[in-house]
N, C-alpha and C positions, 0 to 999 in steps of 0.2 A: 474360541481364538482374537484377540483385535490383535492391528496388527501395529506394530513400532516401527516409529519416525525418528532416519535416523536422520539427523542435520548434525554438519561439519562448519565448528568456524574458520571464518574465514579468513581473522587473524593469523592464529596459534595455530588450524587443524586440528584442536582436539577434536575429540568426537562424543555430540551427548547424543544419549538414548534416549532421553524425555524434553521435551520442548520448552524451552526459557527464554527468556525476556537477555540476559547476560549474561556470557562465559563463565562458568565458573573457574574456570583455572586464567584471565589474562582480564574478563570482568568490562571483556569487550562488547554495546550494544549489537541484539543481535535483531530486533525487533525494530520499527517506529515508532515514535510514540500517539499515542490514540487523537490526539490533536491537530497527526501532521496527515495519516488516515483520515478524520473527517475535514480536513483542510481541503485535502487532495479531490474530499468529492461533490464540496458545494461548489470550490471550480470547476468540475467534469460540470457537476450542473445549470451551473451560470453562466459556462458557453455556449451548451447546446441550447439552451435556451434562447439566449442573442442572438447563435445560429439561426436563428427559425424565425425566429420575433425577426431578423433582419431580410430573411428569403421569404415571408410572407406580403413583408410590405412590396418588396422589388415582381412582387408576383401581381399585385393590384394595378400597381404605376402600369402597366404590361398590357 
C-alpha cells in the first residue's frame, strides 16, 4: 500500500492529500521554483569551494 503524504496549506489550512505546487483552494504557491533551488545549490557549492581554497592558501603560508 503506497504511503500518502498529507500536506497543509500554510495560508488557508486546507488539507492536501496529493502533493501540489499550488493550493487548489486559495492559490498560494507551496514549493519554491526550480530556478531558486538551483541557485541555492550553486551558491552553496561556490561558498564551500571558496572556503576550501582560502583554507588551503592559509595552510601553505604557515
